[in-house]
LOVO-394589 format. One record per residue (C-alpha): y, x, z. Coordinates in nm, 2 decimals. Layout:
N
<atom><Y>Y</Y><X>X</X><Z>Z</Z></atom>
...
END
This chain:
368
<atom><Y>-0.46</Y><X>-4.79</X><Z>-2.69</Z></atom>
<atom><Y>-0.12</Y><X>-4.95</X><Z>-2.68</Z></atom>
<atom><Y>-0.01</Y><X>-5.16</X><Z>-2.96</Z></atom>
<atom><Y>0.25</Y><X>-5.02</X><Z>-3.21</Z></atom>
<atom><Y>0.61</Y><X>-5.07</X><Z>-3.10</Z></atom>
<atom><Y>0.77</Y><X>-5.30</X><Z>-3.34</Z></atom>
<atom><Y>1.14</Y><X>-5.37</X><Z>-3.38</Z></atom>
<atom><Y>1.26</Y><X>-5.72</X><Z>-3.30</Z></atom>
<atom><Y>1.35</Y><X>-5.95</X><Z>-3.59</Z></atom>
<atom><Y>1.71</Y><X>-5.99</X><Z>-3.47</Z></atom>
<atom><Y>1.90</Y><X>-5.68</X><Z>-3.34</Z></atom>
<atom><Y>2.13</Y><X>-5.71</X><Z>-3.04</Z></atom>
<atom><Y>2.50</Y><X>-5.66</X><Z>-3.10</Z></atom>
<atom><Y>2.48</Y><X>-5.31</X><Z>-2.99</Z></atom>
<atom><Y>2.19</Y><X>-5.24</X><Z>-3.23</Z></atom>
<atom><Y>2.37</Y><X>-5.39</X><Z>-3.51</Z></atom>
<atom><Y>2.67</Y><X>-5.17</X><Z>-3.44</Z></atom>
<atom><Y>2.47</Y><X>-4.86</X><Z>-3.44</Z></atom>
<atom><Y>2.31</Y><X>-4.95</X><Z>-3.77</Z></atom>
<atom><Y>2.64</Y><X>-5.02</X><Z>-3.93</Z></atom>
<atom><Y>2.78</Y><X>-4.68</X><Z>-3.80</Z></atom>
<atom><Y>2.47</Y><X>-4.50</X><Z>-3.94</Z></atom>
<atom><Y>2.51</Y><X>-4.66</X><Z>-4.28</Z></atom>
<atom><Y>2.87</Y><X>-4.57</X><Z>-4.30</Z></atom>
<atom><Y>2.80</Y><X>-4.20</X><Z>-4.19</Z></atom>
<atom><Y>2.78</Y><X>-3.95</X><Z>-4.49</Z></atom>
<atom><Y>2.43</Y><X>-3.85</X><Z>-4.58</Z></atom>
<atom><Y>2.33</Y><X>-3.49</X><Z>-4.53</Z></atom>
<atom><Y>2.10</Y><X>-3.40</X><Z>-4.81</Z></atom>
<atom><Y>1.89</Y><X>-3.08</X><Z>-4.77</Z></atom>
<atom><Y>1.91</Y><X>-2.88</X><Z>-5.09</Z></atom>
<atom><Y>1.69</Y><X>-2.59</X><Z>-4.98</Z></atom>
<atom><Y>1.37</Y><X>-2.79</X><Z>-4.91</Z></atom>
<atom><Y>1.16</Y><X>-2.85</X><Z>-5.23</Z></atom>
<atom><Y>0.79</Y><X>-2.84</X><Z>-5.33</Z></atom>
<atom><Y>0.88</Y><X>-2.51</X><Z>-5.50</Z></atom>
<atom><Y>0.97</Y><X>-2.35</X><Z>-5.17</Z></atom>
<atom><Y>0.66</Y><X>-2.50</X><Z>-5.00</Z></atom>
<atom><Y>0.44</Y><X>-2.33</X><Z>-5.26</Z></atom>
<atom><Y>0.64</Y><X>-2.01</X><Z>-5.23</Z></atom>
<atom><Y>0.59</Y><X>-2.01</X><Z>-4.85</Z></atom>
<atom><Y>0.21</Y><X>-2.07</X><Z>-4.88</Z></atom>
<atom><Y>0.18</Y><X>-1.79</X><Z>-5.14</Z></atom>
<atom><Y>0.38</Y><X>-1.55</X><Z>-4.93</Z></atom>
<atom><Y>0.17</Y><X>-1.62</X><Z>-4.62</Z></atom>
<atom><Y>-0.15</Y><X>-1.56</X><Z>-4.82</Z></atom>
<atom><Y>0.00</Y><X>-1.23</X><Z>-4.97</Z></atom>
<atom><Y>0.09</Y><X>-1.10</X><Z>-4.62</Z></atom>
<atom><Y>-0.27</Y><X>-1.18</X><Z>-4.50</Z></atom>
<atom><Y>-0.43</Y><X>-1.00</X><Z>-4.80</Z></atom>
<atom><Y>-0.19</Y><X>-0.70</X><Z>-4.76</Z></atom>
<atom><Y>-0.28</Y><X>-0.68</X><Z>-4.40</Z></atom>
<atom><Y>-0.64</Y><X>-0.62</X><Z>-4.51</Z></atom>
<atom><Y>-0.53</Y><X>-0.30</X><Z>-4.67</Z></atom>
<atom><Y>-0.53</Y><X>-0.15</X><Z>-4.33</Z></atom>
<atom><Y>-0.92</Y><X>-0.19</X><Z>-4.31</Z></atom>
<atom><Y>-0.97</Y><X>0.17</X><Z>-4.44</Z></atom>
<atom><Y>-1.20</Y><X>0.44</X><Z>-4.31</Z></atom>
<atom><Y>-0.92</Y><X>0.62</X><Z>-4.10</Z></atom>
<atom><Y>-1.00</Y><X>0.86</X><Z>-3.81</Z></atom>
<atom><Y>-0.95</Y><X>0.61</X><Z>-3.53</Z></atom>
<atom><Y>-1.05</Y><X>0.28</X><Z>-3.69</Z></atom>
<atom><Y>-1.27</Y><X>0.05</X><Z>-3.50</Z></atom>
<atom><Y>-1.37</Y><X>-0.15</X><Z>-3.80</Z></atom>
<atom><Y>-1.66</Y><X>0.10</X><Z>-3.91</Z></atom>
<atom><Y>-1.88</Y><X>0.13</X><Z>-3.60</Z></atom>
<atom><Y>-2.10</Y><X>0.44</X><Z>-3.58</Z></atom>
<atom><Y>-2.30</Y><X>0.34</X><Z>-3.27</Z></atom>
<atom><Y>-2.51</Y><X>0.05</X><Z>-3.14</Z></atom>
<atom><Y>-2.23</Y><X>-0.04</X><Z>-2.88</Z></atom>
<atom><Y>-1.96</Y><X>-0.06</X><Z>-3.14</Z></atom>
<atom><Y>-2.18</Y><X>-0.25</X><Z>-3.37</Z></atom>
<atom><Y>-2.23</Y><X>-0.52</X><Z>-3.11</Z></atom>
<atom><Y>-1.85</Y><X>-0.54</X><Z>-3.07</Z></atom>
<atom><Y>-1.80</Y><X>-0.56</X><Z>-3.44</Z></atom>
<atom><Y>-2.06</Y><X>-0.83</X><Z>-3.48</Z></atom>
<atom><Y>-1.86</Y><X>-1.03</X><Z>-3.22</Z></atom>
<atom><Y>-1.52</Y><X>-0.94</X><Z>-3.37</Z></atom>
<atom><Y>-1.60</Y><X>-1.04</X><Z>-3.73</Z></atom>
<atom><Y>-1.70</Y><X>-1.41</X><Z>-3.67</Z></atom>
<atom><Y>-1.43</Y><X>-1.47</X><Z>-3.41</Z></atom>
<atom><Y>-1.18</Y><X>-1.33</X><Z>-3.65</Z></atom>
<atom><Y>-1.29</Y><X>-1.55</X><Z>-3.94</Z></atom>
<atom><Y>-1.30</Y><X>-1.85</X><Z>-3.71</Z></atom>
<atom><Y>-0.94</Y><X>-1.79</X><Z>-3.60</Z></atom>
<atom><Y>-0.84</Y><X>-1.75</X><Z>-3.97</Z></atom>
<atom><Y>-1.00</Y><X>-2.09</X><Z>-4.05</Z></atom>
<atom><Y>-0.83</Y><X>-2.26</X><Z>-3.74</Z></atom>
<atom><Y>-0.49</Y><X>-2.10</X><Z>-3.84</Z></atom>
<atom><Y>-0.51</Y><X>-2.23</X><Z>-4.20</Z></atom>
<atom><Y>-0.61</Y><X>-2.57</X><Z>-4.10</Z></atom>
<atom><Y>-0.34</Y><X>-2.62</X><Z>-3.83</Z></atom>
<atom><Y>-0.07</Y><X>-2.46</X><Z>-4.04</Z></atom>
<atom><Y>-0.18</Y><X>-2.64</X><Z>-4.34</Z></atom>
<atom><Y>-0.16</Y><X>-2.98</X><Z>-4.16</Z></atom>
<atom><Y>0.18</Y><X>-2.88</X><Z>-4.02</Z></atom>
<atom><Y>0.33</Y><X>-2.80</X><Z>-4.37</Z></atom>
<atom><Y>0.17</Y><X>-3.10</X><Z>-4.52</Z></atom>
<atom><Y>0.32</Y><X>-3.32</X><Z>-4.25</Z></atom>
<atom><Y>0.67</Y><X>-3.16</X><Z>-4.28</Z></atom>
<atom><Y>0.67</Y><X>-3.21</X><Z>-4.66</Z></atom>
<atom><Y>0.49</Y><X>-3.55</X><Z>-4.66</Z></atom>
<atom><Y>0.72</Y><X>-3.72</X><Z>-4.41</Z></atom>
<atom><Y>1.04</Y><X>-3.55</X><Z>-4.49</Z></atom>
<atom><Y>1.36</Y><X>-3.76</X><Z>-4.51</Z></atom>
<atom><Y>1.40</Y><X>-3.92</X><Z>-4.84</Z></atom>
<atom><Y>1.74</Y><X>-3.95</X><Z>-5.01</Z></atom>
<atom><Y>1.69</Y><X>-4.32</X><Z>-5.09</Z></atom>
<atom><Y>1.53</Y><X>-4.41</X><Z>-4.76</Z></atom>
<atom><Y>1.73</Y><X>-4.47</X><Z>-4.45</Z></atom>
<atom><Y>1.50</Y><X>-4.68</X><Z>-4.25</Z></atom>
<atom><Y>1.34</Y><X>-4.58</X><Z>-3.92</Z></atom>
<atom><Y>0.97</Y><X>-4.49</X><Z>-3.95</Z></atom>
<atom><Y>0.72</Y><X>-4.70</X><Z>-3.77</Z></atom>
<atom><Y>0.70</Y><X>-4.59</X><Z>-3.40</Z></atom>
<atom><Y>0.34</Y><X>-4.54</X><Z>-3.28</Z></atom>
<atom><Y>0.24</Y><X>-4.44</X><Z>-2.94</Z></atom>
<atom><Y>-0.11</Y><X>-4.30</X><Z>-2.89</Z></atom>
<atom><Y>-0.43</Y><X>-4.28</X><Z>-3.10</Z></atom>
<atom><Y>-0.74</Y><X>-4.26</X><Z>-2.89</Z></atom>
<atom><Y>-0.97</Y><X>-4.14</X><Z>-3.16</Z></atom>
<atom><Y>-0.73</Y><X>-3.86</X><Z>-3.26</Z></atom>
<atom><Y>-0.67</Y><X>-3.75</X><Z>-2.90</Z></atom>
<atom><Y>-1.04</Y><X>-3.74</X><Z>-2.84</Z></atom>
<atom><Y>-1.09</Y><X>-3.54</X><Z>-3.16</Z></atom>
<atom><Y>-0.83</Y><X>-3.27</X><Z>-3.08</Z></atom>
<atom><Y>-0.97</Y><X>-3.24</X><Z>-2.72</Z></atom>
<atom><Y>-1.33</Y><X>-3.20</X><Z>-2.83</Z></atom>
<atom><Y>-1.28</Y><X>-2.97</X><Z>-3.13</Z></atom>
<atom><Y>-1.11</Y><X>-2.69</X><Z>-2.92</Z></atom>
<atom><Y>-1.36</Y><X>-2.73</X><Z>-2.65</Z></atom>
<atom><Y>-1.65</Y><X>-2.69</X><Z>-2.89</Z></atom>
<atom><Y>-1.48</Y><X>-2.38</X><Z>-3.03</Z></atom>
<atom><Y>-1.43</Y><X>-2.22</X><Z>-2.70</Z></atom>
<atom><Y>-1.79</Y><X>-2.29</X><Z>-2.60</Z></atom>
<atom><Y>-1.91</Y><X>-2.12</X><Z>-2.92</Z></atom>
<atom><Y>-1.68</Y><X>-1.82</X><Z>-2.85</Z></atom>
<atom><Y>-1.81</Y><X>-1.80</X><Z>-2.49</Z></atom>
<atom><Y>-2.18</Y><X>-1.80</X><Z>-2.60</Z></atom>
<atom><Y>-2.11</Y><X>-1.52</X><Z>-2.86</Z></atom>
<atom><Y>-1.91</Y><X>-1.32</X><Z>-2.61</Z></atom>
<atom><Y>-2.17</Y><X>-1.35</X><Z>-2.33</Z></atom>
<atom><Y>-2.45</Y><X>-1.23</X><Z>-2.57</Z></atom>
<atom><Y>-2.24</Y><X>-0.93</X><Z>-2.66</Z></atom>
<atom><Y>-2.16</Y><X>-0.84</X><Z>-2.30</Z></atom>
<atom><Y>-2.52</Y><X>-0.87</X><Z>-2.21</Z></atom>
<atom><Y>-2.62</Y><X>-0.61</X><Z>-2.47</Z></atom>
<atom><Y>-2.33</Y><X>-0.37</X><Z>-2.39</Z></atom>
<atom><Y>-2.38</Y><X>-0.39</X><Z>-2.00</Z></atom>
<atom><Y>-2.76</Y><X>-0.35</X><Z>-2.02</Z></atom>
<atom><Y>-2.92</Y><X>-0.06</X><Z>-1.83</Z></atom>
<atom><Y>-2.93</Y><X>0.27</X><Z>-2.03</Z></atom>
<atom><Y>-3.27</Y><X>0.42</X><Z>-2.13</Z></atom>
<atom><Y>-3.43</Y><X>0.66</X><Z>-1.87</Z></atom>
<atom><Y>-3.39</Y><X>0.96</X><Z>-2.11</Z></atom>
<atom><Y>-3.02</Y><X>0.90</X><Z>-2.17</Z></atom>
<atom><Y>-2.80</Y><X>1.21</X><Z>-2.17</Z></atom>
<atom><Y>-2.58</Y><X>1.19</X><Z>-1.85</Z></atom>
<atom><Y>-2.22</Y><X>1.31</X><Z>-1.89</Z></atom>
<atom><Y>-1.95</Y><X>1.28</X><Z>-1.62</Z></atom>
<atom><Y>-1.58</Y><X>1.27</X><Z>-1.76</Z></atom>
<atom><Y>-1.29</Y><X>1.32</X><Z>-1.53</Z></atom>
<atom><Y>-0.95</Y><X>1.23</X><Z>-1.65</Z></atom>
<atom><Y>-0.65</Y><X>1.44</X><Z>-1.56</Z></atom>
<atom><Y>-0.29</Y><X>1.43</X><Z>-1.66</Z></atom>
<atom><Y>-0.33</Y><X>1.50</X><Z>-1.96</Z></atom>
<atom><Y>-0.67</Y><X>1.64</X><Z>-2.04</Z></atom>
<atom><Y>-1.04</Y><X>1.56</X><Z>-2.00</Z></atom>
<atom><Y>-1.29</Y><X>1.75</X><Z>-1.79</Z></atom>
<atom><Y>-1.64</Y><X>1.71</X><Z>-1.91</Z></atom>
<atom><Y>-1.97</Y><X>1.78</X><Z>-1.71</Z></atom>
<atom><Y>-2.32</Y><X>1.77</X><Z>-1.85</Z></atom>
<atom><Y>-2.50</Y><X>1.66</X><Z>-1.53</Z></atom>
<atom><Y>-2.85</Y><X>1.77</X><Z>-1.62</Z></atom>
<atom><Y>-2.76</Y><X>2.10</X><Z>-1.79</Z></atom>
<atom><Y>-2.50</Y><X>2.27</X><Z>-1.56</Z></atom>
<atom><Y>-2.24</Y><X>2.28</X><Z>-1.84</Z></atom>
<atom><Y>-1.87</Y><X>2.22</X><Z>-1.79</Z></atom>
<atom><Y>-1.62</Y><X>2.19</X><Z>-2.09</Z></atom>
<atom><Y>-1.30</Y><X>2.02</X><Z>-2.17</Z></atom>
<atom><Y>-1.15</Y><X>1.79</X><Z>-2.43</Z></atom>
<atom><Y>-1.46</Y><X>1.81</X><Z>-2.67</Z></atom>
<atom><Y>-1.78</Y><X>1.63</X><Z>-2.60</Z></atom>
<atom><Y>-2.09</Y><X>1.72</X><Z>-2.79</Z></atom>
<atom><Y>-2.38</Y><X>1.46</X><Z>-2.81</Z></atom>
<atom><Y>-2.70</Y><X>1.43</X><Z>-3.01</Z></atom>
<atom><Y>-2.75</Y><X>1.16</X><Z>-3.29</Z></atom>
<atom><Y>-2.98</Y><X>0.88</X><Z>-3.20</Z></atom>
<atom><Y>-3.00</Y><X>0.95</X><Z>-2.83</Z></atom>
<atom><Y>-2.84</Y><X>0.73</X><Z>-2.57</Z></atom>
<atom><Y>-2.55</Y><X>0.89</X><Z>-2.39</Z></atom>
<atom><Y>-2.45</Y><X>0.76</X><Z>-2.04</Z></atom>
<atom><Y>-2.10</Y><X>0.83</X><Z>-1.92</Z></atom>
<atom><Y>-1.97</Y><X>0.83</X><Z>-1.57</Z></atom>
<atom><Y>-1.59</Y><X>0.80</X><Z>-1.58</Z></atom>
<atom><Y>-1.37</Y><X>0.92</X><Z>-1.30</Z></atom>
<atom><Y>-1.00</Y><X>0.99</X><Z>-1.26</Z></atom>
<atom><Y>-0.84</Y><X>1.27</X><Z>-1.07</Z></atom>
<atom><Y>-0.49</Y><X>1.12</X><Z>-1.05</Z></atom>
<atom><Y>-0.39</Y><X>0.79</X><Z>-1.22</Z></atom>
<atom><Y>-0.55</Y><X>0.52</X><Z>-1.43</Z></atom>
<atom><Y>-0.67</Y><X>0.64</X><Z>-1.77</Z></atom>
<atom><Y>-0.88</Y><X>0.47</X><Z>-2.04</Z></atom>
<atom><Y>-1.16</Y><X>0.64</X><Z>-2.23</Z></atom>
<atom><Y>-1.18</Y><X>0.53</X><Z>-2.58</Z></atom>
<atom><Y>-1.36</Y><X>0.66</X><Z>-2.89</Z></atom>
<atom><Y>-1.28</Y><X>0.39</X><Z>-3.14</Z></atom>
<atom><Y>-1.57</Y><X>0.44</X><Z>-3.38</Z></atom>
<atom><Y>-1.83</Y><X>0.48</X><Z>-3.10</Z></atom>
<atom><Y>-1.74</Y><X>0.25</X><Z>-2.81</Z></atom>
<atom><Y>-1.49</Y><X>0.01</X><Z>-2.65</Z></atom>
<atom><Y>-1.24</Y><X>0.11</X><Z>-2.40</Z></atom>
<atom><Y>-1.34</Y><X>0.17</X><Z>-2.04</Z></atom>
<atom><Y>-1.09</Y><X>0.26</X><Z>-1.76</Z></atom>
<atom><Y>-1.11</Y><X>0.56</X><Z>-1.54</Z></atom>
<atom><Y>-1.01</Y><X>0.45</X><Z>-1.19</Z></atom>
<atom><Y>-0.90</Y><X>0.69</X><Z>-0.90</Z></atom>
<atom><Y>-1.15</Y><X>0.67</X><Z>-0.62</Z></atom>
<atom><Y>-1.41</Y><X>0.49</X><Z>-0.82</Z></atom>
<atom><Y>-1.66</Y><X>0.55</X><Z>-1.09</Z></atom>
<atom><Y>-1.70</Y><X>0.33</X><Z>-1.41</Z></atom>
<atom><Y>-1.99</Y><X>0.37</X><Z>-1.66</Z></atom>
<atom><Y>-2.06</Y><X>0.30</X><Z>-2.02</Z></atom>
<atom><Y>-2.33</Y><X>0.41</X><Z>-2.27</Z></atom>
<atom><Y>-2.40</Y><X>0.40</X><Z>-2.63</Z></atom>
<atom><Y>-2.63</Y><X>0.56</X><Z>-2.89</Z></atom>
<atom><Y>-2.45</Y><X>0.73</X><Z>-3.18</Z></atom>
<atom><Y>-2.58</Y><X>0.65</X><Z>-3.53</Z></atom>
<atom><Y>-2.41</Y><X>0.89</X><Z>-3.76</Z></atom>
<atom><Y>-2.32</Y><X>1.27</X><Z>-3.73</Z></atom>
<atom><Y>-1.95</Y><X>1.36</X><Z>-3.74</Z></atom>
<atom><Y>-1.63</Y><X>1.46</X><Z>-3.55</Z></atom>
<atom><Y>-1.48</Y><X>1.15</X><Z>-3.39</Z></atom>
<atom><Y>-1.11</Y><X>1.14</X><Z>-3.28</Z></atom>
<atom><Y>-1.06</Y><X>0.97</X><Z>-2.94</Z></atom>
<atom><Y>-0.77</Y><X>0.93</X><Z>-2.68</Z></atom>
<atom><Y>-0.66</Y><X>0.79</X><Z>-2.36</Z></atom>
<atom><Y>-0.57</Y><X>0.42</X><Z>-2.42</Z></atom>
<atom><Y>-0.40</Y><X>0.34</X><Z>-2.09</Z></atom>
<atom><Y>-0.04</Y><X>0.47</X><Z>-2.04</Z></atom>
<atom><Y>-0.06</Y><X>0.74</X><Z>-1.78</Z></atom>
<atom><Y>0.26</Y><X>0.93</X><Z>-1.79</Z></atom>
<atom><Y>0.50</Y><X>1.14</X><Z>-2.00</Z></atom>
<atom><Y>0.23</Y><X>1.30</X><Z>-2.23</Z></atom>
<atom><Y>0.00</Y><X>1.00</X><Z>-2.26</Z></atom>
<atom><Y>0.02</Y><X>1.00</X><Z>-2.63</Z></atom>
<atom><Y>-0.10</Y><X>1.37</X><Z>-2.63</Z></atom>
<atom><Y>-0.40</Y><X>1.30</X><Z>-2.41</Z></atom>
<atom><Y>-0.67</Y><X>1.31</X><Z>-2.68</Z></atom>
<atom><Y>-1.01</Y><X>1.45</X><Z>-2.73</Z></atom>
<atom><Y>-1.30</Y><X>1.46</X><Z>-2.98</Z></atom>
<atom><Y>-1.67</Y><X>1.37</X><Z>-2.98</Z></atom>
<atom><Y>-1.90</Y><X>1.58</X><Z>-3.19</Z></atom>
<atom><Y>-2.22</Y><X>1.39</X><Z>-3.30</Z></atom>
<atom><Y>-2.48</Y><X>1.64</X><Z>-3.42</Z></atom>
<atom><Y>-2.85</Y><X>1.69</X><Z>-3.47</Z></atom>
<atom><Y>-3.07</Y><X>1.74</X><Z>-3.16</Z></atom>
<atom><Y>-3.13</Y><X>2.09</X><Z>-3.27</Z></atom>
<atom><Y>-2.76</Y><X>2.18</X><Z>-3.31</Z></atom>
<atom><Y>-2.68</Y><X>2.01</X><Z>-2.98</Z></atom>
<atom><Y>-2.94</Y><X>2.21</X><Z>-2.79</Z></atom>
<atom><Y>-2.81</Y><X>2.53</X><Z>-2.95</Z></atom>
<atom><Y>-2.47</Y><X>2.43</X><Z>-2.83</Z></atom>
<atom><Y>-2.59</Y><X>2.37</X><Z>-2.48</Z></atom>
<atom><Y>-2.77</Y><X>2.70</X><Z>-2.46</Z></atom>
<atom><Y>-2.45</Y><X>2.88</X><Z>-2.57</Z></atom>
<atom><Y>-2.23</Y><X>2.69</X><Z>-2.32</Z></atom>
<atom><Y>-2.46</Y><X>2.79</X><Z>-2.03</Z></atom>
<atom><Y>-2.40</Y><X>3.15</X><Z>-2.10</Z></atom>
<atom><Y>-2.11</Y><X>3.34</X><Z>-1.91</Z></atom>
<atom><Y>-1.82</Y><X>3.47</X><Z>-2.11</Z></atom>
<atom><Y>-1.90</Y><X>3.77</X><Z>-2.33</Z></atom>
<atom><Y>-1.79</Y><X>4.13</X><Z>-2.25</Z></atom>
<atom><Y>-1.45</Y><X>4.20</X><Z>-2.41</Z></atom>
<atom><Y>-1.34</Y><X>4.51</X><Z>-2.60</Z></atom>
<atom><Y>-1.01</Y><X>4.63</X><Z>-2.75</Z></atom>
<atom><Y>-0.72</Y><X>4.38</X><Z>-2.75</Z></atom>
<atom><Y>-0.95</Y><X>4.12</X><Z>-2.60</Z></atom>
<atom><Y>-1.02</Y><X>4.33</X><Z>-2.29</Z></atom>
<atom><Y>-0.65</Y><X>4.41</X><Z>-2.24</Z></atom>
<atom><Y>-0.59</Y><X>4.03</X><Z>-2.27</Z></atom>
<atom><Y>-0.85</Y><X>3.97</X><Z>-2.00</Z></atom>
<atom><Y>-0.67</Y><X>4.20</X><Z>-1.76</Z></atom>
<atom><Y>-0.34</Y><X>4.02</X><Z>-1.83</Z></atom>
<atom><Y>-0.52</Y><X>3.68</X><Z>-1.78</Z></atom>
<atom><Y>-0.58</Y><X>3.79</X><Z>-1.42</Z></atom>
<atom><Y>-0.25</Y><X>3.98</X><Z>-1.36</Z></atom>
<atom><Y>-0.04</Y><X>3.69</X><Z>-1.49</Z></atom>
<atom><Y>-0.19</Y><X>3.44</X><Z>-1.25</Z></atom>
<atom><Y>-0.39</Y><X>3.24</X><Z>-1.51</Z></atom>
<atom><Y>-0.68</Y><X>3.27</X><Z>-1.29</Z></atom>
<atom><Y>-0.52</Y><X>3.03</X><Z>-1.03</Z></atom>
<atom><Y>-0.57</Y><X>2.74</X><Z>-1.28</Z></atom>
<atom><Y>-0.86</Y><X>2.82</X><Z>-1.51</Z></atom>
<atom><Y>-1.23</Y><X>2.90</X><Z>-1.47</Z></atom>
<atom><Y>-1.39</Y><X>3.16</X><Z>-1.70</Z></atom>
<atom><Y>-1.76</Y><X>3.19</X><Z>-1.59</Z></atom>
<atom><Y>-1.87</Y><X>3.55</X><Z>-1.55</Z></atom>
<atom><Y>-1.53</Y><X>3.66</X><Z>-1.44</Z></atom>
<atom><Y>-1.30</Y><X>3.65</X><Z>-1.14</Z></atom>
<atom><Y>-1.12</Y><X>3.35</X><Z>-1.28</Z></atom>
<atom><Y>-1.23</Y><X>3.04</X><Z>-1.08</Z></atom>
<atom><Y>-0.93</Y><X>2.81</X><Z>-1.10</Z></atom>
<atom><Y>-0.99</Y><X>2.43</X><Z>-1.09</Z></atom>
<atom><Y>-0.64</Y><X>2.30</X><Z>-1.19</Z></atom>
<atom><Y>-0.68</Y><X>2.34</X><Z>-1.55</Z></atom>
<atom><Y>-0.96</Y><X>2.32</X><Z>-1.82</Z></atom>
<atom><Y>-1.27</Y><X>2.55</X><Z>-1.81</Z></atom>
<atom><Y>-1.19</Y><X>2.82</X><Z>-2.07</Z></atom>
<atom><Y>-1.54</Y><X>3.01</X><Z>-2.07</Z></atom>
<atom><Y>-1.60</Y><X>2.91</X><Z>-2.45</Z></atom>
<atom><Y>-1.26</Y><X>2.77</X><Z>-2.54</Z></atom>
<atom><Y>-1.26</Y><X>2.95</X><Z>-2.88</Z></atom>
<atom><Y>-1.57</Y><X>2.74</X><Z>-2.98</Z></atom>
<atom><Y>-1.37</Y><X>2.42</X><Z>-2.96</Z></atom>
<atom><Y>-1.20</Y><X>2.26</X><Z>-3.27</Z></atom>
<atom><Y>-0.89</Y><X>2.17</X><Z>-3.08</Z></atom>
<atom><Y>-0.69</Y><X>2.29</X><Z>-2.79</Z></atom>
<atom><Y>-0.40</Y><X>2.17</X><Z>-2.56</Z></atom>
<atom><Y>-0.58</Y><X>1.84</X><Z>-2.49</Z></atom>
<atom><Y>-0.70</Y><X>1.77</X><Z>-2.84</Z></atom>
<atom><Y>-0.35</Y><X>1.79</X><Z>-3.01</Z></atom>
<atom><Y>-0.36</Y><X>2.12</X><Z>-3.19</Z></atom>
<atom><Y>-0.62</Y><X>2.28</X><Z>-3.42</Z></atom>
<atom><Y>-0.77</Y><X>2.59</X><Z>-3.24</Z></atom>
<atom><Y>-0.62</Y><X>2.86</X><Z>-3.46</Z></atom>
<atom><Y>-0.46</Y><X>3.20</X><Z>-3.35</Z></atom>
<atom><Y>-0.12</Y><X>3.08</X><Z>-3.45</Z></atom>
<atom><Y>-0.15</Y><X>2.76</X><Z>-3.24</Z></atom>
<atom><Y>-0.28</Y><X>2.95</X><Z>-2.95</Z></atom>
<atom><Y>0.01</Y><X>3.19</X><Z>-2.97</Z></atom>
<atom><Y>0.26</Y><X>2.89</X><Z>-3.00</Z></atom>
<atom><Y>0.10</Y><X>2.73</X><Z>-2.69</Z></atom>
<atom><Y>0.14</Y><X>3.04</X><Z>-2.48</Z></atom>
<atom><Y>0.49</Y><X>3.08</X><Z>-2.59</Z></atom>
<atom><Y>0.61</Y><X>2.72</X><Z>-2.50</Z></atom>
<atom><Y>0.35</Y><X>2.49</X><Z>-2.34</Z></atom>
<atom><Y>0.62</Y><X>2.26</X><Z>-2.20</Z></atom>
<atom><Y>0.79</Y><X>2.22</X><Z>-2.54</Z></atom>
<atom><Y>0.46</Y><X>2.13</X><Z>-2.71</Z></atom>
<atom><Y>0.33</Y><X>1.91</X><Z>-2.43</Z></atom>
<atom><Y>0.62</Y><X>1.81</X><Z>-2.19</Z></atom>
<atom><Y>0.51</Y><X>1.75</X><Z>-1.82</Z></atom>
<atom><Y>0.17</Y><X>1.94</X><Z>-1.84</Z></atom>
<atom><Y>0.08</Y><X>2.16</X><Z>-1.54</Z></atom>
<atom><Y>0.09</Y><X>2.49</X><Z>-1.73</Z></atom>
<atom><Y>0.41</Y><X>2.64</X><Z>-1.59</Z></atom>
<atom><Y>0.41</Y><X>3.02</X><Z>-1.63</Z></atom>
<atom><Y>0.53</Y><X>3.21</X><Z>-1.33</Z></atom>
<atom><Y>0.64</Y><X>3.49</X><Z>-1.53</Z></atom>
<atom><Y>0.78</Y><X>3.48</X><Z>-1.89</Z></atom>
<atom><Y>0.54</Y><X>3.63</X><Z>-2.14</Z></atom>
<atom><Y>0.66</Y><X>3.90</X><Z>-2.38</Z></atom>
<atom><Y>0.54</Y><X>3.89</X><Z>-2.75</Z></atom>
<atom><Y>0.29</Y><X>4.16</X><Z>-2.68</Z></atom>
<atom><Y>0.15</Y><X>3.97</X><Z>-2.38</Z></atom>
<atom><Y>0.12</Y><X>3.67</X><Z>-2.61</Z></atom>
<atom><Y>-0.06</Y><X>3.88</X><Z>-2.87</Z></atom>
<atom><Y>-0.31</Y><X>4.01</X><Z>-2.63</Z></atom>
<atom><Y>-0.38</Y><X>3.69</X><Z>-2.45</Z></atom>
<atom><Y>-0.44</Y><X>3.52</X><Z>-2.78</Z></atom>
<atom><Y>-0.69</Y><X>3.78</X><Z>-2.88</Z></atom>
<atom><Y>-0.87</Y><X>3.73</X><Z>-2.54</Z></atom>
<atom><Y>-0.87</Y><X>3.35</X><Z>-2.57</Z></atom>
<atom><Y>-0.99</Y><X>3.37</X><Z>-2.94</Z></atom>
<atom><Y>-1.28</Y><X>3.59</X><Z>-2.82</Z></atom>
<atom><Y>-1.40</Y><X>3.33</X><Z>-2.57</Z></atom>
<atom><Y>-1.68</Y><X>3.18</X><Z>-2.78</Z></atom>
END
């Protein structure tokens, strides 16, 4: 360590001239800085931190209340790292504020503070301390990653999800079931997802159940988790993928094993026979070229561009998870799909009349 730099006993002529000039210059006294302001700043910072905690409520897409083993692991990592960051922030900012206040310019002191260069102990301390913190974070993160990336159980439910602009295609690989924008899974059973993209990069994210996982064109990513609580969980694409990215949503339904098996059995059935307005709507569905984009099993409709609509009326939401599945919303969607979700591929070749929309709505609402 170098010795402190000390001023010579006798100043040179130039040094003396500078000192005289400094003594003659008017003093600038700061009137805004005071202990009261320091206290106010600290109280304000604490208040902001506490108010930020008001956001930790059980909202539909919060990740702070895990409902699966996967998300519990993430939360168990997130919590200690957050508290560690808070402690470090308070320590560093506290020392900074203390230093600014403790070593501020005094009105009655015009001397130059002692000039010190280097402090070996201090430099070793502030090098070792962050290194230890980083190592702790690395160990905790590695442990969490090892749990999340472990192989799924052999009896895991296998589901393939294909991302499209801007909707989700869902295949139950062991049950010959295809649906869209709504994923049913049983509680307390591992679910293994194979994630693919049909166009651009998407990101599959169910905030309460799992962390984000990208869907990459030309490759398959995987993730699995075991849900621990029944419910309807909001989800979305978490990677910007074009005009309607914010409207690329979906829902995950966690239900009992019995309810899930009943749902699977219903989904494996073809569309029911139609009567009345629904039958007329089925004829319109074919004549208005809807069959070129959509599949309805048990009919001549075998399109693959849009979602499978065989049991669309059984879903809670429509239009990529952005509207409740009600007769009024179905009618609105048929009337102006581009106005509701700009850029989607549902471009009607022929304008639908109000009667056409009424009959098509009756048909779609009968597809349960």
